[in-house]
VOSEPA-601799 format. One record per residue (C-alpha): x, y, z. Coordinates in Angstrom, 2 decimals. Each point is the difference from the previous one (the first is absolute). Example, Ala and Ser with C-alpha at 12.3 -4.5 7.8 and 13.67 -1.06 7.14 Angstrom:
2
REC  12.30  -4.50  7.80
REC  1.37  3.44  -0.66
//
This chain:
112
REC  -17.25  -16.73  34.70
REC  0.41  -2.98  2.82
REC  1.12  0.79  3.77
REC  3.63  -1.24  1.42
REC  -0.67  0.14  3.61
REC  -1.39  2.19  2.49
REC  2.16  1.04  2.72
REC  -0.61  0.01  3.81
REC  1.99  2.19  2.20
REC  0.99  -1.40  3.36
REC  1.92  0.68  3.49
REC  1.77  -3.92  -0.51
REC  0.39  -1.15  -3.84
REC  2.28  -3.71  1.07
REC  -3.72  -0.71  2.31
REC  -2.48  1.23  -2.31
REC  1.57  -1.79  -3.09
REC  0.68  -2.97  1.69
REC  -3.32  -0.19  1.21
REC  -1.19  0.03  -3.64
REC  2.55  -2.16  -1.57
REC  -0.89  -2.13  2.92
REC  -3.95  -0.04  -0.11
REC  -0.90  0.42  -3.47
REC  3.25  -1.16  -1.78
REC  1.49  2.61  -1.59
REC  3.83  0.11  -0.88
REC  2.49  2.29  0.43
REC  1.44  1.64  -3.23
REC  3.90  1.15  -0.32
REC  0.89  3.87  1.33
REC  -1.60  -0.28  3.88
REC  1.51  1.80  2.72
REC  -0.77  1.43  3.17
REC  -2.70  2.96  -1.42
REC  -1.12  -2.32  -2.21
REC  -1.19  -3.45  -1.72
REC  -1.81  -0.22  -3.04
REC  -2.14  -3.59  -0.23
REC  -1.43  -1.66  -2.64
REC  -3.10  -1.31  -0.25
REC  -2.58  -1.29  -2.86
REC  -1.13  2.22  -1.76
REC  1.33  3.94  2.25
REC  2.82  -0.11  1.57
REC  0.24  1.25  3.62
REC  2.23  2.79  1.41
REC  0.62  -0.03  3.58
REC  1.84  3.60  0.89
REC  1.65  1.52  3.05
REC  -2.78  2.37  1.08
REC  1.65  3.53  0.53
REC  -3.22  2.04  0.84
REC  -3.41  0.35  -1.17
REC  -2.57  -3.21  -0.09
REC  1.17  -3.36  0.85
REC  -1.96  -3.15  1.86
REC  -3.67  0.61  0.72
REC  0.21  3.86  -0.83
REC  1.29  -1.05  -3.79
REC  -3.19  0.17  -2.19
REC  0.94  -3.19  -1.85
REC  -1.56  -3.68  -0.26
REC  2.18  -2.43  -0.97
REC  -2.95  -2.83  -1.42
REC  1.59  -3.86  -0.21
REC  -3.29  -2.51  -2.63
REC  -0.64  -2.84  1.65
REC  -2.65  -2.56  -0.96
REC  -1.22  -1.42  3.15
REC  0.92  2.69  3.07
REC  -1.00  -1.98  3.01
REC  2.28  -2.47  -1.28
REC  2.42  2.65  -0.44
REC  -0.32  1.58  2.88
REC  0.15  -3.28  2.07
REC  3.76  -0.66  -2.03
REC  1.08  3.30  1.21
REC  -1.17  -0.17  3.24
REC  2.47  -3.76  0.15
REC  2.41  2.34  -0.74
REC  -0.72  2.69  2.55
REC  -1.42  2.55  -2.07
REC  -3.43  1.30  1.78
REC  -2.81  0.88  -2.40
REC  -3.16  1.89  1.02
REC  -3.46  -1.77  -0.26
REC  -0.86  -1.53  -3.74
REC  -2.46  2.94  -1.56
REC  -2.54  -0.86  -2.40
REC  -1.23  2.30  -2.33
REC  -2.56  -2.53  -2.66
REC  2.47  -1.92  -1.48
REC  3.33  1.93  0.87
REC  1.83  -1.08  3.25
REC  2.75  2.07  2.04
REC  1.82  -0.04  2.82
REC  3.05  2.59  1.20
REC  3.50  0.08  2.23
REC  2.60  2.61  -0.56
REC  3.43  -0.58  -0.47
REC  2.97  0.43  2.84
REC  0.08  3.85  -0.97
REC  -4.33  0.59  0.16
REC  -0.56  -0.23  -3.72
REC  -3.45  -1.30  -0.76
REC  -0.10  -3.55  -1.56
REC  -3.13  -1.98  -1.39
REC  0.02  -2.69  -1.34
REC  -3.31  -0.75  -2.27
REC  -1.77  -2.04  -2.66
REC  -0.47  2.82  -2.24
//
């Protein structure tokens, strides 16, 4: 069995889906509405769903992690686009940095 998508519940579907398209290269799939957008990713799609209560944003138990071989270089490239990540953390060979999407959902870039 393979994972097909991760769904984020957000207040502003258009703003959050645009964020992932602009900064991470996702492509919107057919069937989008004001309440739902599915974005095609490599390996797993990302669903952006209009929140109707429950956990969303920083209270969400989910964190989306994007792989990159060189975290400091990726951080610089994202910052040139206006996306601010926190400090690069190092644990042995592992490197990662955290940020948030416009709805406050935690995201991370990591070499693991």
